[in-house]
mmCIF file as gemmi writes it, N, C-alpha and C atoms, coordinates in Angstrom:
data_model
loop_
_atom_site.group_PDB
_atom_site.id
_atom_site.type_symbol
_atom_site.label_atom_id
_atom_site.label_alt_id
_atom_site.label_comp_id
_atom_site.label_asym_id
_atom_site.label_entity_id
_atom_site.label_seq_id
_atom_site.pdbx_PDB_ins_code
_atom_site.Cartn_x
_atom_site.Cartn_y
_atom_site.Cartn_z
_atom_site.occupancy
_atom_site.B_iso_or_equiv
_atom_site.pdbx_formal_charge
_atom_site.auth_seq_id
_atom_site.auth_asym_id
_atom_site.pdbx_PDB_model_num
ATOM 1 N N . MET Axp A 1 ? -22.039 17.424 -5.059 1 0 ? 1 A 1
ATOM 2 C CA . MET Axp A 1 ? -20.728 17.183 -5.48 1 0 ? 1 A 1
ATOM 3 C C . MET Axp A 1 ? -19.758 15.897 -4.413 1 0 ? 1 A 1
ATOM 4 N N . TRP Axp A 2 ? -20.917 15.668 -3.101 1 0 ? 2 A 1
ATOM 5 C CA . TRP Axp A 2 ? -20.358 14.737 -2.254 1 0 ? 2 A 1
ATOM 6 C C . TRP Axp A 2 ? -20.701 13.031 -2.887 1 0 ? 2 A 1
ATOM 7 N N . TYR Axp A 3 ? -21.724 13.084 -3.915 1 0 ? 3 A 1
ATOM 8 C CA . TYR Axp A 3 ? -22.103 12.066 -5.02 1 0 ? 3 A 1
ATOM 9 C C . TYR Axp A 3 ? -21.47 11.587 -5.349 1 0 ? 3 A 1
ATOM 10 N N . LEU Axp A 4 ? -20.835 12.835 -6.103 1 0 ? 4 A 1
ATOM 11 C CA . LEU Axp A 4 ? -19.525 12.597 -7.32 1 0 ? 4 A 1
ATOM 12 C C . LEU Axp A 4 ? -18.309 12.072 -6.638 1 0 ? 4 A 1
ATOM 13 N N . ALA Axp A 5 ? -18.307 12.596 -5.333 1 0 ? 5 A 1
ATOM 14 C CA . ALA Axp A 5 ? -16.582 11.976 -4.677 1 0 ? 5 A 1
ATOM 15 C C . ALA Axp A 5 ? -17.157 10.467 -4.244 1 0 ? 5 A 1
ATOM 16 N N . LYS Axp A 6 ? -18.054 10.228 -3.96 1 0 ? 6 A 1
ATOM 17 C CA . LYS Axp A 6 ? -17.987 8.71 -3.37 1 0 ? 6 A 1
ATOM 18 C C . LYS Axp A 6 ? -18.167 7.527 -4.539 1 0 ? 6 A 1
ATOM 19 N N . ASP Axp A 7 ? -18.905 8.318 -5.914 1 0 ? 7 A 1
ATOM 20 C CA . ASP Axp A 7 ? -18.997 7.234 -6.702 1 0 ? 7 A 1
ATOM 21 C C . ASP Axp A 7 ? -18.039 7.952 -7.934 1 0 ? 7 A 1
ATOM 22 N N . GLU Axp A 8 ? -17.469 8.819 -7.868 1 0 ? 8 A 1
ATOM 23 C CA . GLU Axp A 8 ? -16.509 9.069 -9.063 1 0 ? 8 A 1
ATOM 24 C C . GLU Axp A 8 ? -17.094 9.608 -9.968 1 0 ? 8 A 1
ATOM 25 N N . VAL Axp A 9 ? -17.86 8.953 -10.803 1 0 ? 9 A 1
ATOM 26 C CA . VAL Axp A 9 ? -18.339 9.538 -12.279 1 0 ? 9 A 1
ATOM 27 C C . VAL Axp A 9 ? -20.118 8.71 -12.471 1 0 ? 9 A 1
ATOM 28 N N . LYS Axp A 10 ? -21.331 10.073 -12.639 1 0 ? 10 A 1
ATOM 29 C CA . LYS Axp A 10 ? -22.087 9.339 -12.725 1 0 ? 10 A 1
ATOM 30 C C . LYS Axp A 10 ? -23.012 10.472 -13.758 1 0 ? 10 A 1
ATOM 31 N N . ARG Axp A 11 ? -23.926 9.958 -14.131 1 0 ? 11 A 1
ATOM 32 C CA . ARG Axp A 11 ? -24.871 10.347 -15.195 1 0 ? 11 A 1
ATOM 33 C C . ARG Axp A 11 ? -25.778 11.013 -14.276 1 0 ? 11 A 1
ATOM 34 N N . TYR Axp A 12 ? -26.355 12.212 -15.423 1 0 ? 12 A 1
ATOM 35 C CA . TYR Axp A 12 ? -27.058 13.016 -14.777 1 0 ? 12 A 1
ATOM 36 C C . TYR Axp A 12 ? -28.693 12.229 -14.068 1 0 ? 12 A 1
ATOM 37 N N . GLY Axp A 13 ? -29.196 11.556 -14.915 1 0 ? 13 A 1
ATOM 38 C CA . GLY Axp A 13 ? -30.105 10.976 -14.041 1 0 ? 13 A 1
ATOM 39 C C . GLY Axp A 13 ? -29.665 9.937 -12.931 1 0 ? 13 A 1
ATOM 40 N N . GLU Axp A 14 ? -28.922 9.797 -12.826 1 0 ? 14 A 1
ATOM 41 C CA . GLU Axp A 14 ? -28.011 8.988 -11.533 1 0 ? 14 A 1
ATOM 42 C C . GLU Axp A 14 ? -28.087 10.173 -10.263 1 0 ? 14 A 1
ATOM 43 N N . ILE Axp A 15 ? -27.546 11.578 -10.841 1 0 ? 15 A 1
ATOM 44 C CA . ILE Axp A 15 ? -27.073 12.624 -10.09 1 0 ? 15 A 1
ATOM 45 C C . ILE Axp A 15 ? -29.046 12.889 -9.335 1 0 ? 15 A 1
ATOM 46 N N . LYS Axp A 16 ? -30.251 12.764 -10.006 1 0 ? 16 A 1
ATOM 47 C CA . LYS Axp A 16 ? -31.171 13.318 -10.004 1 0 ? 16 A 1
ATOM 48 C C . LYS Axp A 16 ? -32.088 12.621 -8.858 1 0 ? 16 A 1
ATOM 49 N N . LYS Axp A 17 ? -31.366 11.236 -9.393 1 0 ? 17 A 1
ATOM 50 C CA . LYS Axp A 17 ? -32.149 10.077 -8.334 1 0 ? 17 A 1
ATOM 51 C C . LYS Axp A 17 ? -31.585 10.282 -6.796 1 0 ? 17 A 1
ATOM 52 N N . VAL Axp A 18 ? -30.384 10.667 -6.811 1 0 ? 18 A 1
ATOM 53 C CA . VAL Axp A 18 ? -29.797 10.429 -5.563 1 0 ? 18 A 1
ATOM 54 C C . VAL Axp A 18 ? -30.277 11.865 -4.477 1 0 ? 18 A 1
ATOM 55 N N . VAL Axp A 19 ? -29.933 13.339 -5.323 1 0 ? 19 A 1
ATOM 56 C CA . VAL Axp A 19 ? -30.679 14.185 -4.37 1 0 ? 19 A 1
ATOM 57 C C . VAL Axp A 19 ? -32.069 14.367 -4.438 1 0 ? 19 A 1
ATOM 58 N N . SER Axp A 20 ? -32.361 13.759 -3.736 1 0 ? 20 A 1
ATOM 59 C CA . SER Axp A 20 ? -33.749 13.816 -3.887 1 0 ? 20 A 1
ATOM 60 C C . SER Axp A 20 ? -34.731 15.25 -3.377 1 0 ? 20 A 1
ATOM 61 N N . GLY Axp A 21 ? -35.876 15.153 -4.337 1 0 ? 21 A 1
ATOM 62 C CA . GLY Axp A 21 ? -36.436 16.611 -4.507 1 0 ? 21 A 1
ATOM 63 C C . GLY Axp A 21 ? -36.148 17.89 -4.926 1 0 ? 21 A 1
ATOM 64 N N . ILE Axp A 22 ? -34.794 17.923 -5.963 1 0 ? 22 A 1
ATOM 65 C CA . ILE Axp A 22 ? -34.532 18.824 -6.529 1 0 ? 22 A 1
ATOM 66 C C . ILE Axp A 22 ? -34.945 18.565 -8.086 1 0 ? 22 A 1
ATOM 67 N N . THR Axp A 23 ? -35.377 19.77 -8.376 1 0 ? 23 A 1
ATOM 68 C CA . THR Axp A 23 ? -35.988 20.188 -10.026 1 0 ? 23 A 1
ATOM 69 C C . THR Axp A 23 ? -34.673 19.763 -11 1 0 ? 23 A 1
ATOM 70 N N . HIS Axp A 24 ? -35.603 19.461 -12.033 1 0 ? 24 A 1
ATOM 71 C CA . HIS Axp A 24 ? -34.355 19.42 -13.74 1 0 ? 24 A 1
ATOM 72 C C . HIS Axp A 24 ? -33.906 21.164 -13.449 1 0 ? 24 A 1
ATOM 73 N N . LYS Axp A 25 ? -34.768 22.062 -13.668 1 0 ? 25 A 1
ATOM 74 C CA . LYS Axp A 25 ? -33.818 23.632 -13.616 1 0 ? 25 A 1
ATOM 75 C C . LYS Axp A 25 ? -33.174 23.47 -12.554 1 0 ? 25 A 1
ATOM 76 N N . MET Axp A 26 ? -32.931 23.286 -11.509 1 0 ? 26 A 1
ATOM 77 C CA . MET Axp A 26 ? -32.048 23.552 -9.978 1 0 ? 26 A 1
ATOM 78 C C . MET Axp A 26 ? -30.806 22.684 -10.525 1 0 ? 26 A 1
ATOM 79 N N . LEU Axp A 27 ? -31.345 21.804 -10.757 1 0 ? 27 A 1
ATOM 80 C CA . LEU Axp A 27 ? -29.669 20.303 -10.885 1 0 ? 27 A 1
ATOM 81 C C . LEU Axp A 27 ? -29.209 21.1 -11.764 1 0 ? 27 A 1
ATOM 82 N N . SER Axp A 28 ? -29.763 21.023 -13.321 1 0 ? 28 A 1
ATOM 83 C CA . SER Axp A 28 ? -29.135 21.384 -14.871 1 0 ? 28 A 1
ATOM 84 C C . SER Axp A 28 ? -28.447 22.668 -13.901 1 0 ? 28 A 1
ATOM 85 N N . GLN Axp A 29 ? -28.778 23.811 -13.15 1 0 ? 29 A 1
ATOM 86 C CA . GLN Axp A 29 ? -28.193 24.834 -12.849 1 0 ? 29 A 1
ATOM 87 C C . GLN Axp A 29 ? -26.814 25.005 -12.176 1 0 ? 29 A 1
ATOM 88 N N . GLN Axp A 30 ? -27.134 24.531 -11.085 1 0 ? 30 A 1
ATOM 89 C CA . GLN Axp A 30 ? -26.385 23.953 -10.124 1 0 ? 30 A 1
ATOM 90 C C . GLN Axp A 30 ? -24.94 23.073 -10.949 1 0 ? 30 A 1
ATOM 91 N N . LEU Axp A 31 ? -25.224 22.267 -11.748 1 0 ? 31 A 1
ATOM 92 C CA . LEU Axp A 31 ? -23.966 21.693 -12.4 1 0 ? 31 A 1
ATOM 93 C C . LEU Axp A 31 ? -23.273 22.411 -13.106 1 0 ? 31 A 1
ATOM 94 N N . LYS Axp A 32 ? -24.034 23.537 -13.694 1 0 ? 32 A 1
ATOM 95 C CA . LYS Axp A 32 ? -23.058 24.236 -14.888 1 0 ? 32 A 1
ATOM 96 C C . LYS Axp A 32 ? -22.801 25.481 -13.903 1 0 ? 32 A 1
ATOM 97 N N . GLU Axp A 33 ? -23.076 25.534 -12.738 1 0 ? 33 A 1
ATOM 98 C CA . GLU Axp A 33 ? -22.008 26.95 -12.214 1 0 ? 33 A 1
ATOM 99 C C . GLU Axp A 33 ? -20.683 25.865 -11.836 1 0 ? 33 A 1
ATOM 100 N N . LEU Axp A 34 ? -20.795 24.137 -10.886 1 0 ? 34 A 1
ATOM 101 C CA . LEU Axp A 34 ? -20.019 23.9 -10.58 1 0 ? 34 A 1
ATOM 102 C C . LEU Axp A 34 ? -18.769 23.771 -12.162 1 0 ? 34 A 1
ATOM 103 N N . ILE Axp A 35 ? -19.38 23.205 -12.611 1 0 ? 35 A 1
ATOM 104 C CA . ILE Axp A 35 ? -18.136 23.245 -14.079 1 0 ? 35 A 1
ATOM 105 C C . ILE Axp A 35 ? -17.53 24.78 -14.586 1 0 ? 35 A 1
ATOM 106 N N . ALA Axp A 36 ? -18.842 25.597 -14.401 1 0 ? 36 A 1
ATOM 107 C CA . ALA Axp A 36 ? -18.075 27.155 -14.65 1 0 ? 36 A 1
ATOM 108 C C . ALA Axp A 36 ? -16.858 27.481 -13.501 1 0 ? 36 A 1
ATOM 109 N N . ASP Axp A 37 ? -16.755 27.134 -11.723 1 0 ? 37 A 1
ATOM 110 C CA . ASP Axp A 37 ? -15.992 26.829 -11.231 1 0 ? 37 A 1
ATOM 111 C C . ASP Axp A 37 ? -15.188 26.524 -11.245 1 0 ? 37 A 1
ATOM 112 N N . GLY Axp A 38 ? -15.093 25.307 -12.341 1 0 ? 38 A 1
ATOM 113 C CA . GLY Axp A 38 ? -13.719 24.459 -12.385 1 0 ? 38 A 1
ATOM 114 C C . GLY Axp A 38 ? -13.821 23.336 -11.74 1 0 ? 38 A 1
ATOM 115 N N . LEU Axp A 39 ? -14.898 23.334 -10.613 1 0 ? 39 A 1
ATOM 116 C CA . LEU Axp A 39 ? -15.145 21.764 -9.606 1 0 ? 39 A 1
ATOM 117 C C . LEU Axp A 39 ? -16.043 21.14 -10.623 1 0 ? 39 A 1
ATOM 118 N N . VAL Axp A 40 ? -16.544 20.693 -11.408 1 0 ? 40 A 1
ATOM 119 C CA . VAL Axp A 40 ? -17.189 19.572 -11.799 1 0 ? 40 A 1
ATOM 120 C C . VAL Axp A 40 ? -16.401 19.278 -13.434 1 0 ? 40 A 1
ATOM 121 N N . HIS Axp A 41 ? -16.198 18.197 -13.689 1 0 ? 41 A 1
ATOM 122 C CA . HIS Axp A 41 ? -15.83 18.01 -15.002 1 0 ? 41 A 1
ATOM 123 C C . HIS Axp A 41 ? -17.152 17.2 -15.961 1 0 ? 41 A 1
ATOM 124 N N . ARG Axp A 42 ? -17.331 18.005 -17.195 1 0 ? 42 A 1
ATOM 125 C CA . ARG Axp A 42 ? -18.878 17.389 -18.039 1 0 ? 42 A 1
ATOM 126 C C . ARG Axp A 42 ? -18.168 16.57 -19.259 1 0 ? 42 A 1
ATOM 127 N N . LYS Axp A 43 ? -18.173 15.495 -19.477 1 0 ? 43 A 1
ATOM 128 C CA . LYS Axp A 43 ? -17.488 14.318 -20.965 1 0 ? 43 A 1
ATOM 129 C C . LYS Axp A 43 ? -18.854 14.146 -21.411 1 0 ? 43 A 1
ATOM 130 N N . GLU Axp A 44 ? -18.381 14.726 -22.649 1 0 ? 44 A 1
ATOM 131 C CA . GLU Axp A 44 ? -19.556 14.004 -23.404 1 0 ? 44 A 1
ATOM 132 C C . GLU Axp A 44 ? -19.287 13.251 -24.318 1 0 ? 44 A 1
ATOM 133 N N . TYR Axp A 45 ? -20.319 12.382 -24.752 1 0 ? 45 A 1
ATOM 134 C CA . TYR Axp A 45 ? -20.214 11.243 -25.679 1 0 ? 45 A 1
ATOM 135 C C . TYR Axp A 45 ? -21.029 11.211 -26.793 1 0 ? 45 A 1
ATOM 136 N N . HIS Axp A 46 ? -21.05 11.888 -28.019 1 0 ? 46 A 1
ATOM 137 C CA . HIS Axp A 46 ? -21.51 11.579 -29.255 1 0 ? 46 A 1
ATOM 138 C C . HIS Axp A 46 ? -22.053 10.41 -29.887 1 0 ? 46 A 1
ATOM 139 N N . GLN Axp A 47 ? -22.95 10.006 -28.799 1 0 ? 47 A 1
ATOM 140 C CA . GLN Axp A 47 ? -23.677 8.759 -29.734 1 0 ? 47 A 1
ATOM 141 C C . GLN Axp A 47 ? -24.765 8.951 -29.556 1 0 ? 47 A 1
ATOM 142 N N . ILE Axp A 48 ? -25.687 7.792 -29.847 1 0 ? 48 A 1
ATOM 143 C CA . ILE Axp A 48 ? -27.473 8.017 -29.811 1 0 ? 48 A 1
ATOM 144 C C . ILE Axp A 48 ? -27.854 6.782 -29.138 1 0 ? 48 A 1
ATOM 145 N N . PRO Axp A 49 ? -28.507 6.733 -28.067 1 0 ? 49 A 1
ATOM 146 C CA . PRO Axp A 49 ? -29.084 8.228 -26.797 1 0 ? 49 A 1
ATOM 147 C C . PRO Axp A 49 ? -27.486 8.952 -26.524 1 0 ? 49 A 1
ATOM 148 N N . PRO Axp A 50 ? -27.882 10.237 -26.721 1 0 ? 50 A 1
ATOM 149 C CA . PRO Axp A 50 ? -26.701 11.016 -26.539 1 0 ? 50 A 1
ATOM 150 C C . PRO Axp A 50 ? -26.309 10.207 -24.659 1 0 ? 50 A 1
ATOM 151 N N . LYS Axp A 51 ? -24.932 10.313 -24.38 1 0 ? 51 A 1
ATOM 152 C CA . LYS Axp A 51 ? -24.477 10.067 -22.922 1 0 ? 51 A 1
ATOM 153 C C . LYS Axp A 51 ? -23.779 11.405 -22.361 1 0 ? 51 A 1
ATOM 154 N N . VAL Axp A 52 ? -23.85 12.047 -20.716 1 0 ? 52 A 1
ATOM 155 C CA . VAL Axp A 52 ? -23.094 12.462 -20.604 1 0 ? 52 A 1
ATOM 156 C C . VAL Axp A 52 ? -22.934 12.269 -19.352 1 0 ? 52 A 1
ATOM 157 N N . GLU Axp A 53 ? -21.548 12.376 -18.826 1 0 ? 53 A 1
ATOM 158 C CA . GLU Axp A 53 ? -20.915 12.115 -17.254 1 0 ? 53 A 1
ATOM 159 C C . GLU Axp A 53 ? -20.375 12.763 -17.04 1 0 ? 53 A 1
ATOM 160 N N . TYR Axp A 54 ? -20.787 13.72 -15.674 1 0 ? 54 A 1
ATOM 161 C CA . TYR Axp A 54 ? -20.137 14.314 -14.558 1 0 ? 54 A 1
ATOM 162 C C . TYR Axp A 54 ? -19.39 13.466 -13.516 1 0 ? 54 A 1
ATOM 163 N N . SER Axp A 55 ? -17.966 14.53 -13.52 1 0 ? 55 A 1
ATOM 164 C CA . SER Axp A 55 ? -16.87 13.878 -11.665 1 0 ? 55 A 1
ATOM 165 C C . SER Axp A 55 ? -16.477 15.035 -11.664 1 0 ? 55 A 1
ATOM 166 N N . LEU Axp A 56 ? -15.511 14.897 -10.568 1 0 ? 56 A 1
ATOM 167 C CA . LEU Axp A 56 ? -14.87 16.305 -9.796 1 0 ? 56 A 1
ATOM 168 C C . LEU Axp A 56 ? -13.623 15.9 -10.881 1 0 ? 56 A 1
ATOM 169 N N . THR Axp A 57 ? -13.484 17.401 -10.787 1 0 ? 57 A 1
ATOM 170 C CA . THR Axp A 57 ? -12.064 18.215 -11.016 1 0 ? 57 A 1
ATOM 171 C C . THR Axp A 57 ? -10.735 17.511 -10.322 1 0 ? 57 A 1
ATOM 172 N N . GLU Axp A 58 ? -9.842 17.916 -9.905 1 0 ? 58 A 1
ATOM 173 C CA . GLU Axp A 58 ? -8.839 17.679 -9.413 1 0 ? 58 A 1
ATOM 174 C C . GLU Axp A 58 ? -8.895 19.003 -7.999 1 0 ? 58 A 1
ATOM 175 N N . LYS Axp A 59 ? -9.4 20.018 -8.532 1 0 ? 59 A 1
ATOM 176 C CA . LYS Axp A 59 ? -9.451 21.594 -7.995 1 0 ? 59 A 1
ATOM 177 C C . LYS Axp A 59 ? -11.075 21.037 -6.786 1 0 ? 59 A 1
ATOM 178 N N . GLY Axp A 60 ? -12.205 20.153 -7.365 1 0 ? 60 A 1
ATOM 179 C CA . GLY Axp A 60 ? -13.208 19.882 -6.489 1 0 ? 60 A 1
ATOM 180 C C . GLY Axp A 60 ? -13.106 18.674 -5.858 1 0 ? 60 A 1
ATOM 181 N N . LYS Axp A 61 ? -11.933 18.002 -6.205 1 0 ? 61 A 1
ATOM 182 C CA . LYS Axp A 61 ? -11.629 17.085 -4.865 1 0 ? 61 A 1
ATOM 183 C C . LYS Axp A 61 ? -10.763 17.417 -3.387 1 0 ? 61 A 1
ATOM 184 N N . THR Axp A 62 ? -10.913 18.499 -3.863 1 0 ? 62 A 1
ATOM 185 C CA . THR Axp A 62 ? -9.662 19.253 -2.538 1 0 ? 62 A 1
ATOM 186 C C . THR Axp A 62 ? -10.682 19.772 -1.991 1 0 ? 62 A 1
ATOM 187 N N . LEU Axp A 63 ? -12.121 20.18 -1.828 1 0 ? 63 A 1
ATOM 188 C CA . LEU Axp A 63 ? -12.914 20.093 -1.307 1 0 ? 63 A 1
ATOM 189 C C . LEU Axp A 63 ? -13.87 19.271 -0.424 1 0 ? 63 A 1
ATOM 190 N N . ILE Axp A 64 ? -13.435 18.281 -0.607 1 0 ? 64 A 1
ATOM 191 C CA . ILE Axp A 64 ? -14.544 16.657 0.139 1 0 ? 64 A 1
ATOM 192 C C . ILE Axp A 64 ? -13.91 16.895 1.346 1 0 ? 64 A 1
ATOM 193 N N . PRO Axp A 65 ? -12.657 16.918 1.496 1 0 ? 65 A 1
ATOM 194 C CA . PRO Axp A 65 ? -12.1 17.146 2.912 1 0 ? 65 A 1
ATOM 195 C C . PRO Axp A 65 ? -12.991 18.296 4.016 1 0 ? 65 A 1
ATOM 196 N N . VAL Axp A 66 ? -13.015 19.665 3.282 1 0 ? 66 A 1
ATOM 197 C CA . VAL Axp A 66 ? -14.212 20.681 3.914 1 0 ? 66 A 1
ATOM 198 C C . VAL Axp A 66 ? -15.677 20.161 3.95 1 0 ? 66 A 1
ATOM 199 N N . LEU Axp A 67 ? -16.032 19.05 2.786 1 0 ? 67 A 1
ATOM 200 C CA . LEU Axp A 67 ? -17.449 18.354 3.285 1 0 ? 67 A 1
ATOM 201 C C . LEU Axp A 67 ? -17.91 17.541 4.248 1 0 ? 67 A 1
ATOM 202 N N . GLU Axp A 68 ? -16.635 16.693 4.592 1 0 ? 68 A 1
ATOM 203 C CA . GLU Axp A 68 ? -16.661 15.692 5.315 1 0 ? 68 A 1
ATOM 204 C C . GLU Axp A 68 ? -16.374 16.462 7.105 1 0 ? 68 A 1
ATOM 205 N N . THR Axp A 69 ? -15.932 17.648 6.757 1 0 ? 69 A 1
ATOM 206 C CA . THR Axp A 69 ? -15.52 17.998 8.324 1 0 ? 69 A 1
ATOM 207 C C . THR Axp A 69 ? -17.134 18.874 8.381 1 0 ? 69 A 1
ATOM 208 N N . MET Axp A 70 ? -17.846 19.34 7.443 1 0 ? 70 A 1
ATOM 209 C CA . MET Axp A 70 ? -19.089 20.54 7.365 1 0 ? 70 A 1
ATOM 210 C C . MET Axp A 70 ? -20.042 19.063 8.001 1 0 ? 70 A 1
ATOM 211 N N . CYS Axp A 71 ? -19.783 18.001 7.289 1 0 ? 71 A 1
ATOM 212 C CA . CYS Axp A 71 ? -20.66 16.877 7.92 1 0 ? 71 A 1
ATOM 213 C C . CYS Axp A 71 ? -20.637 16.214 9.245 1 0 ? 71 A 1
ATOM 214 N N . SER Axp A 72 ? -19.473 15.926 9.705 1 0 ? 72 A 1
ATOM 215 C CA . SER Axp A 72 ? -18.986 15.696 11.121 1 0 ? 72 A 1
ATOM 216 C C . SER Axp A 72 ? -19.833 16.609 12.044 1 0 ? 72 A 1
ATOM 217 N N . TRP Axp A 73 ? -19.567 17.765 11.773 1 0 ? 73 A 1
ATOM 218 C CA . TRP Axp A 73 ? -19.856 19.019 12.747 1 0 ? 73 A 1
ATOM 219 C C . TRP Axp A 73 ? -21.422 19.022 13.235 1 0 ? 73 A 1
ATOM 220 N N . GLY Axp A 74 ? -22.17 18.907 11.659 1 0 ? 74 A 1
ATOM 221 C CA . GLY Axp A 74 ? -23.574 18.672 12.005 1 0 ? 74 A 1
ATOM 222 C C . GLY Axp A 74 ? -24.012 17.728 12.388 1 0 ? 74 A 1
ATOM 223 N N . GLU Axp A 75 ? -23.658 16.448 12.441 1 0 ? 75 A 1
ATOM 224 C CA . GLU Axp A 75 ? -23.905 15.463 13.36 1 0 ? 75 A 1
ATOM 225 C C . GLU Axp A 75 ? -23.694 15.804 14.837 1 0 ? 75 A 1
ATOM 226 N N . LYS Axp A 76 ? -22.778 16.284 14.884 1 0 ? 76 A 1
ATOM 227 C CA . LYS Axp A 76 ? -21.881 16.587 16.333 1 0 ? 76 A 1
ATOM 228 C C . LYS Axp A 76 ? -23.127 17.396 16.919 1 0 ? 76 A 1
ATOM 229 N N . ASN Axp A 77 ? -23.975 18.708 16.248 1 0 ? 77 A 1
ATOM 230 C CA . ASN Axp A 77 ? -24.558 19.374 16.925 1 0 ? 77 A 1
ATOM 231 C C . ASN Axp A 77 ? -25.542 19.44 16.445 1 0 ? 77 A 1
ATOM 232 N N . ILE Axp A 78 ? -26.41 18.215 15.694 1 0 ? 78 A 1
ATOM 233 C CA . ILE Axp A 78 ? -27.579 18.581 15.392 1 0 ? 78 A 1
ATOM 234 C C . ILE Axp A 78 ? -28.603 18.422 16.431 1 0 ? 78 A 1
ATOM 235 N N . ASN Axp A 79 ? -28.76 17.889 17.516 1 0 ? 79 A 1
ATOM 236 C CA . ASN Axp A 79 ? -29.697 18.057 18.439 1 0 ? 79 A 1
ATOM 237 C C . ASN Axp A 79 ? -28.966 19.231 19.5 1 0 ? 79 A 1
ATOM 238 N N . SER Axp A 80 ? -28.429 20.371 18.752 1 0 ? 80 A 1
ATOM 239 C CA . SER Axp A 80 ? -27.831 21.213 19.85 1 0 ? 80 A 1
ATOM 240 C C . SER Axp A 80 ? -28.909 22.452 20.148 1 0 ? 80 A 1
């Protein structure tokens, strides 16, 4: 979600590149769950080769301040 908030729209391969160490199965599963929860939108283009883009929904965007707060807390307490 963090990378989608930063860049707004990403294709599957772009997400896989920035989330180091994630397997295809895990990324696919997580995206499906985020879509089912209404946090991520999947837009499919009917073309050859197939193209799919992911972006945050309005509901998903409301979680970004929470993620920012958690990130800030982690940075302050990393050495505690």
